[in-house]
C-alpha positions in Angstrom: -24.0 -1.8 -4.2 -23.8 -2.0 -8.0 -20.7 -2.8 -10.1 -20.5 -1.9 -13.8 -18.0 -2.6 -16.4 -16.5 -0.3 -18.9 -16.0 3.3 -17.9 -18.8 3.6 -15.4 -17.5 2.8 -11.8 -19.3 2.2 -8.5 -20.6 5.3 -6.9 -19.3 4.7 -3.3 -15.9 4.4 -1.7 -16.8 1.2 -0.1 -18.1 -0.2 -3.5 -14.8 0.8 -5.4 -12.6 -0.7 -2.5 -14.6 -4.0 -2.4 -14.5 -4.2 -6.3 -10.7 -3.5 -6.2 -10.2 -6.3 -3.6 -12.4 -8.7 -5.7 -10.2 -7.9 -8.7 -7.0 -8.3 -6.9 -8.2 -11.8 -5.7 -9.0 -12.6 -9.5 -5.4 -11.6 -10.4 -5.9 -9.7 -13.7 -3.5 -6.7 -13.6 -5.2 -4.8 -16.3 -8.7 -5.1 -14.8 -7.3 -4.1 -11.4 -5.6 -1.1 -12.8 -8.9 0.1 -14.5 -9.9 1.1 -10.9 -7.0 3.5 -10.5 -7.0 7.1 -11.7 -4.5 8.0 -14.5 -2.4 9.7 -11.9 -2.3 8.3 -8.3 -0.4 8.9 -5.1 1.2 5.5 -4.6 3.4 4.6 -1.7 4.7 1.4 -0.1 6.3 1.3 3.3 9.8 -0.2 2.5 12.7 1.0 4.6 15.4 0.5 2.0 18.2 1.3 4.4 17.1 -1.5 6.7 16.4 -4.1 4.1 19.2 -3.5 1.6 18.9 -4.9 -1.8 16.3 -7.6 -1.8 14.7 -8.8 -5.0 11.3 -7.2 -4.8 10.9 -5.3 -8.1 7.2 -4.6 -7.4 8.2 -2.3 -4.4 9.1 1.0 -6.1 7.7 4.5 -6.7 4.6 4.5 -8.9 2.2 7.2 -10.1 0.2 6.0 -13.0 -2.6 3.5 -14.0 0.1 1.7 -16.1 2.3 1.5 -13.0 -0.5 0.0 -11.1 -1.0 -2.7 -13.7 2.8 -3.3 -13.6 2.8 -3.6 -9.7 0.2 -6.5 -9.8 2.0 -8.2 -12.6 5.3 -8.2 -10.9 3.7 -9.2 -7.5 2.3 -12.3 -9.2 5.4 -13.1 -11.1 7.5 -13.3 -7.8 5.0 -15.2 -5.7 3.8 -18.9 -5.9 0.1 -18.5 -6.7 -0.7 -21.9 -5.2 0.6 -20.7 -1.8 -1.1 -17.4 -1.5 -3.9 -16.2 0.7 -5.1 -12.8 2.0 -7.4 -12.3 4.9 -9.2 -9.0 5.0 -10.3 -8.3 8.7 -11.9 -5.0 8.3 -12.7 -2.2 5.8 -13.0 1.2 7.4 -14.6 4.0 5.4 -15.0 7.7 6.1 -16.1 9.6 2.9 -13.5 9.3 0.1 -11.0 7.5 2.6 -10.8 3.8 3.2 -8.4 1.7 5.2 -8.3 -2.1 4.7 -6.8 -4.1 7.5 -5.6 -7.7 7.0 -2.9 -10.2 6.6 -1.0 -11.3 3.6 0.2 -14.8 3.2 2.6 -15.5 0.3 5.4 -17.7 -0.8 8.5 -16.1 -2.6 9.1 -18.0 -5.9 12.9 -17.4 -5.7 13.5 -18.9 -2.3 10.4 -21.0 -1.7 10.1 -19.2 1.7 6.6 -18.5 2.9 5.8 -15.4 4.8 2.8 -13.7 6.7 2.7 -9.8 6.7 0.2 -7.8 8.7 -0.9 -4.9 6.5 -3.0 -1.7 6.2 -4.0 -0.3 2.8 -5.0 3.4 2.8 -7.0 4.2 -0.2 -8.7 7.5 -1.3 -11.4 7.3 -4.0 -12.5 10.2 -6.1 -15.1 10.0 -9.0 -15.1 6.2 -8.7 -11.3 5.7 -9.0 -8.5 5.2 -6.5 -6.3 8.3 -6.4 -4.2 7.3 -3.4 -2.8 3.8 -2.6 -0.6 3.7 0.5 0.5 0.3 1.9 1.9 -0.3 5.3 3.1 -3.9 5.9 5.5 -6.0 7.8 8.4 -5.3 5.3 10.7 -7.3 7.5 8.8 -10.5 6.9 8.8 -9.8 3.1 12.5 -9.0 3.1 13.4 -12.1 5.0 11.4 -14.4 2.6 13.2 -12.9 -0.4 16.8 -12.7 0.9 18.8 -15.3 -1.0 21.5 -15.6 1.6 19.3 -16.2 4.5 
């Protein structure tokens, strides 16, 4: 697998996904966003009715490359970088579709509470760019870590 900079992207779904995960690990929102199409189908599993109003501004509807950069910027701003780890257990690829399975370990800056959230990330890659980003995670663990009154 070959990664290139600039406008040339990796040729395979697995390559794009692995590069995306690598860039997420490095934490540069602009470089992460370069791997997203100008318009993308973006969803996060967040049952607003069940969790009420919790201070998680990165969890909102998104659809553009700029939105992707903002997501990763806000995610970093609201978590303690010294208390973060993500374990990728498996990457499953079928053509343009990929599913990343793992566990996120973070600490909420606002409350100092750590959390662990099992997650699945469903990505679709077209022409070397992510056009679908759907996250399914343990939203209750995240909500509890950020609840001020807990």
